[in-house]
C-alpha positions in Angstrom: -1.2 144.9 -53.6 2.2 145.0 -51.8 2.7 141.3 -52.3 1.9 141.5 -56.0 4.3 144.4 -56.5 7.0 142.6 -54.5 6.5 139.5 -56.6 6.6 141.5 -59.8 9.9 143.0 -58.7 11.4 139.7 -57.7 10.4 138.0 -61.0 11.8 140.7 -63.2 14.9 141.1 -61.1 15.4 137.3 -61.6 14.7 137.8 -65.4 11.9 135.2 -64.9 9.8 136.3 -67.9 7.2 133.5 -67.4 6.9 134.2 -63.7 6.3 137.9 -64.4 3.8 137.1 -67.2 1.8 135.0 -64.8 1.0 138.2 -62.8 -0.8 139.8 -65.8 -4.2 139.4 -67.3 -4.1 138.1 -70.9 -5.4 141.5 -72.2 -3.1 143.6 -70.0 -1.5 146.9 -71.2 1.8 148.5 -70.2 1.8 152.1 -71.4 5.3 153.5 -71.0 5.5 157.2 -71.7 9.3 157.2 -71.4 9.6 154.9 -74.4 6.6 156.3 -76.2 4.8 153.1 -76.7 2.1 150.8 -75.3 2.5 147.1 -75.0 -0.7 145.1 -75.3 -1.7 141.6 -74.4 0.6 138.7 -73.4 2.9 139.2 -76.4 3.3 142.9 -75.7 4.0 142.4 -72.0 6.5 139.7 -72.8 8.3 142.0 -75.3 8.3 144.8 -72.7 9.8 142.6 -70.0 12.3 141.0 -72.3 13.4 144.4 -73.8 13.5 146.7 -70.8 14.2 144.3 -67.9 16.1 141.3 -69.4 17.7 143.2 -72.2 19.0 146.1 -70.1 19.8 143.8 -67.1 17.6 146.0 -65.0 17.6 145.7 -61.2 14.5 147.3 -59.6 14.1 148.3 -56.0 10.8 149.5 -54.5 11.1 152.9 -52.9 7.4 153.5 -52.0 4.0 152.2 -52.6 0.8 154.2 -52.4 -2.4 152.1 -52.5 -5.1 154.3 -53.9 -7.9 151.7 -53.4 -8.4 147.9 -53.7 -7.5 147.9 -57.4 -5.0 150.8 -57.9 -1.6 151.7 -56.6 1.4 153.9 -57.5 4.8 152.3 -57.0 8.0 154.4 -57.1 11.0 152.4 -58.1 14.7 152.8 -58.4 16.0 151.2 -61.6 19.7 150.4 -62.4 21.0 148.6 -65.4 23.0 148.9 -68.7 21.3 152.3 -69.2 22.6 153.7 -65.9 20.2 154.8 -63.1 16.7 156.1 -63.2 13.8 156.6 -60.8 10.3 155.9 -62.1 6.7 155.3 -61.2 4.4 152.5 -62.1 0.6 153.2 -61.8 -0.7 149.7 -61.4 -4.3 148.6 -61.9 -5.4 145.1 -61.1 -8.6 143.2 -61.9 -11.0 141.3 -59.7 -8.8 138.2 -60.0 -5.8 140.1 -58.6 -4.0 140.1 -61.9 -2.3 143.2 -63.4 -4.5 144.7 -66.1 -2.7 147.9 -66.7 0.6 149.6 -65.9 1.2 153.3 -66.8 5.0 153.7 -66.5 7.1 156.8 -66.5 10.5 158.0 -65.5 11.0 161.1 -63.3 
C-alpha cells in the first residue's frame, strides 16, 4: 500500500494525469467531503485530478500512513498550492488487483 500511495503522490505532484489514472480501477470513486461531491469512474477521477491537483498546482506530501488491512489505509497529507495550505486525509480502498477503487477525501 505504501508504494501505491507514494506512486499516487509522485504522479499527481508531476501533474501526470495519465500516470495517476493508471492507479485506479475503471469504476473507482473519489468522494471528497470538502468539495461536496463524488467523482465516479475514469472520467470523474480525471476531472478530480485535473481540477484539484493540476488546476490548483497542488503539491502533496505524505505525513503518515496507517494500513488498516490488506485493502484499506488512511493517508494523512500536507497539501500546498494556489489555495494556500491544508492538511487532509485520504481513506484509500484497493481491489484485489491492487488498483484504487475508492478514496474518501477530507480536509482537517
